[in-house]
Every structure is written in structure tokens, then in C-alpha cells.
mmCIF entry with sequence, helices, sheets and N, C-alpha, C, O atoms, coordinates in Angstrom:
data_MODEL
# 
_entry.id   MODEL 
# 
_entity.id                         1 
_entity.type                       polymer 
_entity.pdbx_number_of_molecules   1 
# 
_entity_poly.entity_id                      1 
_entity_poly.type                           'polypeptide(L)' 
_entity_poly.nstd_linkage                   no 
_entity_poly.nstd_monomer                   no 
_entity_poly.pdbx_seq_one_letter_code       
;(UNK)(UNK)(UNK)(UNK)(UNK)(UNK)(UNK)(UNK)(UNK)(UNK)(UNK)(UNK)(UNK)(UNK)(UNK)(UNK)
(UNK)(UNK)(UNK)(UNK)(UNK)(UNK)(UNK)(UNK)(UNK)(UNK)(UNK)(UNK)(UNK)(UNK)(UNK)(UNK)
;
_entity_poly.pdbx_seq_one_letter_code_can   XXXXXXXXXXXXXXXXXXXXXXXXXXXXXXXX 
_entity_poly.pdbx_strand_id                 A 
# 
loop_
_entity_poly_seq.entity_id 
_entity_poly_seq.num 
_entity_poly_seq.mon_id 
_entity_poly_seq.hetero 
1 1  UNK n 
1 2  UNK n 
1 3  UNK n 
1 4  UNK n 
1 5  UNK n 
1 6  UNK n 
1 7  UNK n 
1 8  UNK n 
1 9  UNK n 
1 10 UNK n 
1 11 UNK n 
1 12 UNK n 
1 13 UNK n 
1 14 UNK n 
1 15 UNK n 
1 16 UNK n 
1 17 UNK n 
1 18 UNK n 
1 19 UNK n 
1 20 UNK n 
1 21 UNK n 
1 22 UNK n 
1 23 UNK n 
1 24 UNK n 
1 25 UNK n 
1 26 UNK n 
1 27 UNK n 
1 28 UNK n 
1 29 UNK n 
1 30 UNK n 
1 31 UNK n 
1 32 UNK n 
# 
_struct_asym.id          A 
_struct_asym.entity_id   1 
# 
_struct_sheet.id               AA1 
_struct_sheet.type             ? 
_struct_sheet.number_strands   2 
_struct_sheet.details          ? 
# 
_struct_sheet_order.sheet_id     AA1 
_struct_sheet_order.range_id_1   1 
_struct_sheet_order.range_id_2   2 
_struct_sheet_order.offset       ? 
_struct_sheet_order.sense        anti-parallel 
# 
loop_
_struct_sheet_range.sheet_id 
_struct_sheet_range.id 
_struct_sheet_range.beg_label_comp_id 
_struct_sheet_range.beg_label_asym_id 
_struct_sheet_range.beg_label_seq_id 
_struct_sheet_range.pdbx_beg_PDB_ins_code 
_struct_sheet_range.end_label_comp_id 
_struct_sheet_range.end_label_asym_id 
_struct_sheet_range.end_label_seq_id 
_struct_sheet_range.pdbx_end_PDB_ins_code 
_struct_sheet_range.beg_auth_comp_id 
_struct_sheet_range.beg_auth_asym_id 
_struct_sheet_range.beg_auth_seq_id 
_struct_sheet_range.end_auth_comp_id 
_struct_sheet_range.end_auth_asym_id 
_struct_sheet_range.end_auth_seq_id 
AA1 1 UNK A 14 ? UNK A 16 ? UNK A 14 UNK A 16 
AA1 2 UNK A 20 ? UNK A 22 ? UNK A 20 UNK A 22 
# 
loop_
_atom_site.group_PDB 
_atom_site.id 
_atom_site.type_symbol 
_atom_site.label_atom_id 
_atom_site.label_alt_id 
_atom_site.label_comp_id 
_atom_site.label_asym_id 
_atom_site.label_entity_id 
_atom_site.label_seq_id 
_atom_site.pdbx_PDB_ins_code 
_atom_site.Cartn_x 
_atom_site.Cartn_y 
_atom_site.Cartn_z 
_atom_site.occupancy 
_atom_site.B_iso_or_equiv 
_atom_site.pdbx_formal_charge 
_atom_site.auth_seq_id 
_atom_site.auth_comp_id 
_atom_site.auth_asym_id 
_atom_site.auth_atom_id 
_atom_site.pdbx_PDB_model_num 
ATOM 1   N N  . UNK A 1 1  ? -10.912 -3.082 18.354 1.00 0.00 ? 1  UNK A N  1 
ATOM 2   C CA . UNK A 1 1  ? -12.192 -3.308 17.702 1.00 0.00 ? 1  UNK A CA 1 
ATOM 3   C C  . UNK A 1 1  ? -12.123 -2.776 16.283 1.00 0.00 ? 1  UNK A C  1 
ATOM 4   O O  . UNK A 1 1  ? -11.426 -1.801 16.005 1.00 0.00 ? 1  UNK A O  1 
ATOM 5   N N  . UNK A 1 2  ? -12.858 -3.432 15.383 1.00 0.00 ? 2  UNK A N  1 
ATOM 6   C CA . UNK A 1 2  ? -12.933 -2.946 13.998 1.00 0.00 ? 2  UNK A CA 1 
ATOM 7   C C  . UNK A 1 2  ? -14.334 -3.258 13.469 1.00 0.00 ? 2  UNK A C  1 
ATOM 8   O O  . UNK A 1 2  ? -15.080 -4.043 14.054 1.00 0.00 ? 2  UNK A O  1 
ATOM 9   N N  . UNK A 1 3  ? -14.664 -2.625 12.354 1.00 0.00 ? 3  UNK A N  1 
ATOM 10  C CA . UNK A 1 3  ? -15.941 -2.870 11.686 1.00 0.00 ? 3  UNK A CA 1 
ATOM 11  C C  . UNK A 1 3  ? -15.791 -4.096 10.795 1.00 0.00 ? 3  UNK A C  1 
ATOM 12  O O  . UNK A 1 3  ? -14.792 -4.194 10.082 1.00 0.00 ? 3  UNK A O  1 
ATOM 13  N N  . UNK A 1 4  ? -16.738 -5.041 10.799 1.00 0.00 ? 4  UNK A N  1 
ATOM 14  C CA . UNK A 1 4  ? -16.665 -6.208 9.944  1.00 0.00 ? 4  UNK A CA 1 
ATOM 15  C C  . UNK A 1 4  ? -16.539 -5.842 8.463  1.00 0.00 ? 4  UNK A C  1 
ATOM 16  O O  . UNK A 1 4  ? -17.099 -4.831 8.039  1.00 0.00 ? 4  UNK A O  1 
ATOM 17  N N  . UNK A 1 5  ? -15.824 -6.630 7.673  1.00 0.00 ? 5  UNK A N  1 
ATOM 18  C CA . UNK A 1 5  ? -15.653 -6.381 6.270  1.00 0.00 ? 5  UNK A CA 1 
ATOM 19  C C  . UNK A 1 5  ? -17.012 -6.282 5.548  1.00 0.00 ? 5  UNK A C  1 
ATOM 20  O O  . UNK A 1 5  ? -17.886 -7.130 5.732  1.00 0.00 ? 5  UNK A O  1 
ATOM 21  N N  . UNK A 1 6  ? -17.166 -5.261 4.749  1.00 0.00 ? 6  UNK A N  1 
ATOM 22  C CA . UNK A 1 6  ? -18.405 -5.083 3.970  1.00 0.00 ? 6  UNK A CA 1 
ATOM 23  C C  . UNK A 1 6  ? -19.554 -4.464 4.745  1.00 0.00 ? 6  UNK A C  1 
ATOM 24  O O  . UNK A 1 6  ? -20.647 -4.323 4.198  1.00 0.00 ? 6  UNK A O  1 
ATOM 25  N N  . UNK A 1 7  ? -19.345 -4.094 5.989  1.00 0.00 ? 7  UNK A N  1 
ATOM 26  C CA . UNK A 1 7  ? -20.399 -3.502 6.807  1.00 0.00 ? 7  UNK A CA 1 
ATOM 27  C C  . UNK A 1 7  ? -20.147 -1.989 6.916  1.00 0.00 ? 7  UNK A C  1 
ATOM 28  O O  . UNK A 1 7  ? -18.994 -1.558 6.904  1.00 0.00 ? 7  UNK A O  1 
ATOM 29  N N  . UNK A 1 8  ? -21.202 -1.187 7.020  1.00 0.00 ? 8  UNK A N  1 
ATOM 30  C CA . UNK A 1 8  ? -21.019 0.263  7.148  1.00 0.00 ? 8  UNK A CA 1 
ATOM 31  C C  . UNK A 1 8  ? -20.470 0.647  8.526  1.00 0.00 ? 8  UNK A C  1 
ATOM 32  O O  . UNK A 1 8  ? -20.677 -0.058 9.513  1.00 0.00 ? 8  UNK A O  1 
ATOM 33  N N  . UNK A 1 9  ? -19.784 1.751  8.565  1.00 0.00 ? 9  UNK A N  1 
ATOM 34  C CA . UNK A 1 9  ? -19.320 2.278  9.848  1.00 0.00 ? 9  UNK A CA 1 
ATOM 35  C C  . UNK A 1 9  ? -20.492 2.782  10.646 1.00 0.00 ? 9  UNK A C  1 
ATOM 36  O O  . UNK A 1 9  ? -21.482 3.207  10.051 1.00 0.00 ? 9  UNK A O  1 
ATOM 37  N N  . UNK A 1 10 ? -20.436 2.757  11.995 1.00 0.00 ? 10 UNK A N  1 
ATOM 38  C CA . UNK A 1 10 ? -21.529 3.267  12.804 1.00 0.00 ? 10 UNK A CA 1 
ATOM 39  C C  . UNK A 1 10 ? -21.818 4.740  12.462 1.00 0.00 ? 10 UNK A C  1 
ATOM 40  O O  . UNK A 1 10 ? -20.890 5.526  12.270 1.00 0.00 ? 10 UNK A O  1 
ATOM 41  N N  . UNK A 1 11 ? -23.073 5.099  12.389 1.00 0.00 ? 11 UNK A N  1 
ATOM 42  C CA . UNK A 1 11 ? -23.430 6.467  12.073 1.00 0.00 ? 11 UNK A CA 1 
ATOM 43  C C  . UNK A 1 11 ? -23.560 7.259  13.364 1.00 0.00 ? 11 UNK A C  1 
ATOM 44  O O  . UNK A 1 11 ? -23.608 6.689  14.454 1.00 0.00 ? 11 UNK A O  1 
ATOM 45  N N  . UNK A 1 12 ? -23.615 8.580  13.228 1.00 0.00 ? 12 UNK A N  1 
ATOM 46  C CA . UNK A 1 12 ? -23.755 9.455  14.384 1.00 0.00 ? 12 UNK A CA 1 
ATOM 47  C C  . UNK A 1 12 ? -25.215 9.759  14.663 1.00 0.00 ? 12 UNK A C  1 
ATOM 48  O O  . UNK A 1 12 ? -25.529 10.544 15.558 1.00 0.00 ? 12 UNK A O  1 
ATOM 49  N N  . UNK A 1 13 ? -26.111 9.143  13.901 1.00 0.00 ? 13 UNK A N  1 
ATOM 50  C CA . UNK A 1 13 ? -27.552 9.368  14.154 1.00 0.00 ? 13 UNK A CA 1 
ATOM 51  C C  . UNK A 1 13 ? -27.979 8.532  15.342 1.00 0.00 ? 13 UNK A C  1 
ATOM 52  O O  . UNK A 1 13 ? -27.251 7.630  15.757 1.00 0.00 ? 13 UNK A O  1 
ATOM 53  N N  . UNK A 1 14 ? -29.130 8.811  15.888 1.00 0.00 ? 14 UNK A N  1 
ATOM 54  C CA . UNK A 1 14 ? -29.614 8.096  17.074 1.00 0.00 ? 14 UNK A CA 1 
ATOM 55  C C  . UNK A 1 14 ? -31.081 7.752  16.936 1.00 0.00 ? 14 UNK A C  1 
ATOM 56  O O  . UNK A 1 14 ? -31.771 8.289  16.070 1.00 0.00 ? 14 UNK A O  1 
ATOM 57  N N  . UNK A 1 15 ? -31.550 6.877  17.768 1.00 0.00 ? 15 UNK A N  1 
ATOM 58  C CA . UNK A 1 15 ? -32.931 6.456  17.807 1.00 0.00 ? 15 UNK A CA 1 
ATOM 59  C C  . UNK A 1 15 ? -33.601 7.142  18.995 1.00 0.00 ? 15 UNK A C  1 
ATOM 60  O O  . UNK A 1 15 ? -33.144 7.007  20.130 1.00 0.00 ? 15 UNK A O  1 
ATOM 61  N N  . UNK A 1 16 ? -34.685 7.877  18.738 1.00 0.00 ? 16 UNK A N  1 
ATOM 62  C CA . UNK A 1 16 ? -35.373 8.581  19.780 1.00 0.00 ? 16 UNK A CA 1 
ATOM 63  C C  . UNK A 1 16 ? -36.545 7.717  20.284 1.00 0.00 ? 16 UNK A C  1 
ATOM 64  O O  . UNK A 1 16 ? -37.361 7.244  19.493 1.00 0.00 ? 16 UNK A O  1 
ATOM 65  N N  . UNK A 1 17 ? -36.612 7.528  21.557 1.00 0.00 ? 17 UNK A N  1 
ATOM 66  C CA . UNK A 1 17 ? -37.701 6.784  22.193 1.00 0.00 ? 17 UNK A CA 1 
ATOM 67  C C  . UNK A 1 17 ? -37.829 7.323  23.604 1.00 0.00 ? 17 UNK A C  1 
ATOM 68  O O  . UNK A 1 17 ? -37.732 8.529  23.831 1.00 0.00 ? 17 UNK A O  1 
ATOM 69  N N  . UNK A 1 18 ? -38.047 6.429  24.544 1.00 0.00 ? 18 UNK A N  1 
ATOM 70  C CA . UNK A 1 18 ? -38.049 6.852  25.963 1.00 0.00 ? 18 UNK A CA 1 
ATOM 71  C C  . UNK A 1 18 ? -36.691 7.408  26.336 1.00 0.00 ? 18 UNK A C  1 
ATOM 72  O O  . UNK A 1 18 ? -36.594 8.389  27.072 1.00 0.00 ? 18 UNK A O  1 
ATOM 73  N N  . UNK A 1 19 ? -35.629 6.775  25.822 1.00 0.00 ? 19 UNK A N  1 
ATOM 74  C CA . UNK A 1 19 ? -34.264 7.237  25.976 1.00 0.00 ? 19 UNK A CA 1 
ATOM 75  C C  . UNK A 1 19 ? -33.663 7.407  24.593 1.00 0.00 ? 19 UNK A C  1 
ATOM 76  O O  . UNK A 1 19 ? -34.093 6.746  23.648 1.00 0.00 ? 19 UNK A O  1 
ATOM 77  N N  . UNK A 1 20 ? -32.682 8.275  24.459 1.00 0.00 ? 20 UNK A N  1 
ATOM 78  C CA . UNK A 1 20 ? -31.973 8.421  23.166 1.00 0.00 ? 20 UNK A CA 1 
ATOM 79  C C  . UNK A 1 20 ? -30.857 7.388  23.177 1.00 0.00 ? 20 UNK A C  1 
ATOM 80  O O  . UNK A 1 20 ? -29.993 7.395  24.054 1.00 0.00 ? 20 UNK A O  1 
ATOM 81  N N  . UNK A 1 21 ? -30.889 6.502  22.191 1.00 0.00 ? 21 UNK A N  1 
ATOM 82  C CA . UNK A 1 21 ? -29.899 5.421  22.096 1.00 0.00 ? 21 UNK A CA 1 
ATOM 83  C C  . UNK A 1 21 ? -29.256 5.447  20.722 1.00 0.00 ? 21 UNK A C  1 
ATOM 84  O O  . UNK A 1 21 ? -29.850 5.957  19.772 1.00 0.00 ? 21 UNK A O  1 
ATOM 85  N N  . UNK A 1 22 ? -28.040 4.900  20.599 1.00 0.00 ? 22 UNK A N  1 
ATOM 86  C CA . UNK A 1 22 ? -27.416 4.846  19.269 1.00 0.00 ? 22 UNK A CA 1 
ATOM 87  C C  . UNK A 1 22 ? -28.099 3.825  18.391 1.00 0.00 ? 22 UNK A C  1 
ATOM 88  O O  . UNK A 1 22 ? -28.733 2.893  18.886 1.00 0.00 ? 22 UNK A O  1 
ATOM 89  N N  . UNK A 1 23 ? -27.969 3.999  17.082 1.00 0.00 ? 23 UNK A N  1 
ATOM 90  C CA . UNK A 1 23 ? -28.480 3.002  16.136 1.00 0.00 ? 23 UNK A CA 1 
ATOM 91  C C  . UNK A 1 23 ? -27.677 1.720  16.304 1.00 0.00 ? 23 UNK A C  1 
ATOM 92  O O  . UNK A 1 23 ? -26.496 1.793  16.645 1.00 0.00 ? 23 UNK A O  1 
ATOM 93  N N  . UNK A 1 24 ? -28.267 0.547  16.080 1.00 0.00 ? 24 UNK A N  1 
ATOM 94  C CA . UNK A 1 24 ? -27.512 -0.725 16.234 1.00 0.00 ? 24 UNK A CA 1 
ATOM 95  C C  . UNK A 1 24 ? -26.394 -0.800 15.216 1.00 0.00 ? 24 UNK A C  1 
ATOM 96  O O  . UNK A 1 24 ? -26.530 -0.302 14.098 1.00 0.00 ? 24 UNK A O  1 
ATOM 97  N N  . UNK A 1 25 ? -25.276 -1.427 15.602 1.00 0.00 ? 25 UNK A N  1 
ATOM 98  C CA . UNK A 1 25 ? -24.144 -1.616 14.721 1.00 0.00 ? 25 UNK A CA 1 
ATOM 99  C C  . UNK A 1 25 ? -23.374 -2.860 15.178 1.00 0.00 ? 25 UNK A C  1 
ATOM 100 O O  . UNK A 1 25 ? -23.634 -3.389 16.259 1.00 0.00 ? 25 UNK A O  1 
ATOM 101 N N  . UNK A 1 26 ? -22.425 -3.329 14.354 1.00 0.00 ? 26 UNK A N  1 
ATOM 102 C CA . UNK A 1 26 ? -21.635 -4.497 14.668 1.00 0.00 ? 26 UNK A CA 1 
ATOM 103 C C  . UNK A 1 26 ? -20.161 -4.141 14.757 1.00 0.00 ? 26 UNK A C  1 
ATOM 104 O O  . UNK A 1 26 ? -19.671 -3.277 14.029 1.00 0.00 ? 26 UNK A O  1 
ATOM 105 N N  . UNK A 1 27 ? -19.451 -4.829 15.673 1.00 0.00 ? 27 UNK A N  1 
ATOM 106 C CA . UNK A 1 27 ? -18.022 -4.654 15.825 1.00 0.00 ? 27 UNK A CA 1 
ATOM 107 C C  . UNK A 1 27 ? -17.356 -6.026 15.875 1.00 0.00 ? 27 UNK A C  1 
ATOM 108 O O  . UNK A 1 27 ? -17.997 -7.007 16.253 1.00 0.00 ? 27 UNK A O  1 
ATOM 109 N N  . UNK A 1 28 ? -16.090 -6.111 15.502 1.00 0.00 ? 28 UNK A N  1 
ATOM 110 C CA . UNK A 1 28 ? -15.286 -7.316 15.648 1.00 0.00 ? 28 UNK A CA 1 
ATOM 111 C C  . UNK A 1 28 ? -14.194 -7.039 16.649 1.00 0.00 ? 28 UNK A C  1 
ATOM 112 O O  . UNK A 1 28 ? -13.508 -6.021 16.552 1.00 0.00 ? 28 UNK A O  1 
ATOM 113 N N  . UNK A 1 29 ? -14.017 -7.936 17.621 1.00 0.00 ? 29 UNK A N  1 
ATOM 114 C CA . UNK A 1 29 ? -12.902 -7.843 18.555 1.00 0.00 ? 29 UNK A CA 1 
ATOM 115 C C  . UNK A 1 29 ? -11.710 -8.581 17.950 1.00 0.00 ? 29 UNK A C  1 
ATOM 116 O O  . UNK A 1 29 ? -11.788 -9.776 17.669 1.00 0.00 ? 29 UNK A O  1 
ATOM 117 N N  . UNK A 1 30 ? -10.601 -7.853 17.752 1.00 0.00 ? 30 UNK A N  1 
ATOM 118 C CA . UNK A 1 30 ? -9.405  -8.435 17.168 1.00 0.00 ? 30 UNK A CA 1 
ATOM 119 C C  . UNK A 1 30 ? -8.322  -8.538 18.250 1.00 0.00 ? 30 UNK A C  1 
ATOM 120 O O  . UNK A 1 30 ? -7.994  -7.538 18.889 1.00 0.00 ? 30 UNK A O  1 
ATOM 121 N N  . UNK A 1 31 ? -7.769  -9.734 18.458 1.00 0.00 ? 31 UNK A N  1 
ATOM 122 C CA . UNK A 1 31 ? -6.702  -9.866 19.473 1.00 0.00 ? 31 UNK A CA 1 
ATOM 123 C C  . UNK A 1 31 ? -5.461  -9.077 19.076 1.00 0.00 ? 31 UNK A C  1 
ATOM 124 O O  . UNK A 1 31 ? -5.181  -8.889 17.892 1.00 0.00 ? 31 UNK A O  1 
ATOM 125 N N  . UNK A 1 32 ? -4.734  -8.628 20.066 1.00 0.00 ? 32 UNK A N  1 
ATOM 126 C CA . UNK A 1 32 ? -3.492  -7.877 19.789 1.00 0.00 ? 32 UNK A CA 1 
ATOM 127 C C  . UNK A 1 32 ? -2.402  -8.764 19.300 1.00 0.00 ? 32 UNK A C  1 
ATOM 128 O O  . UNK A 1 32 ? -1.299  -8.292 19.023 1.00 0.00 ? 32 UNK A O  1 
# 
């Protein structure tokens, strides 16, 4: 997996609600 070109890396911050969840982010699946 890799981060799409020009997109920020996932942050370590989280979203607090009923459950604590990570902030949304995008990944690219790259074949081996």
C-alpha cells in the first residue's frame, strides 16, 4: 500500500464521537 501522489500521509489524530475512529485517508494498492 502507498499514499496517492500529492496526498498527505495519514495523521495520528483521531475523530472523537461515540467511538474513537481515525481520520479518513486514502491508500493505493500496488501489485507486487
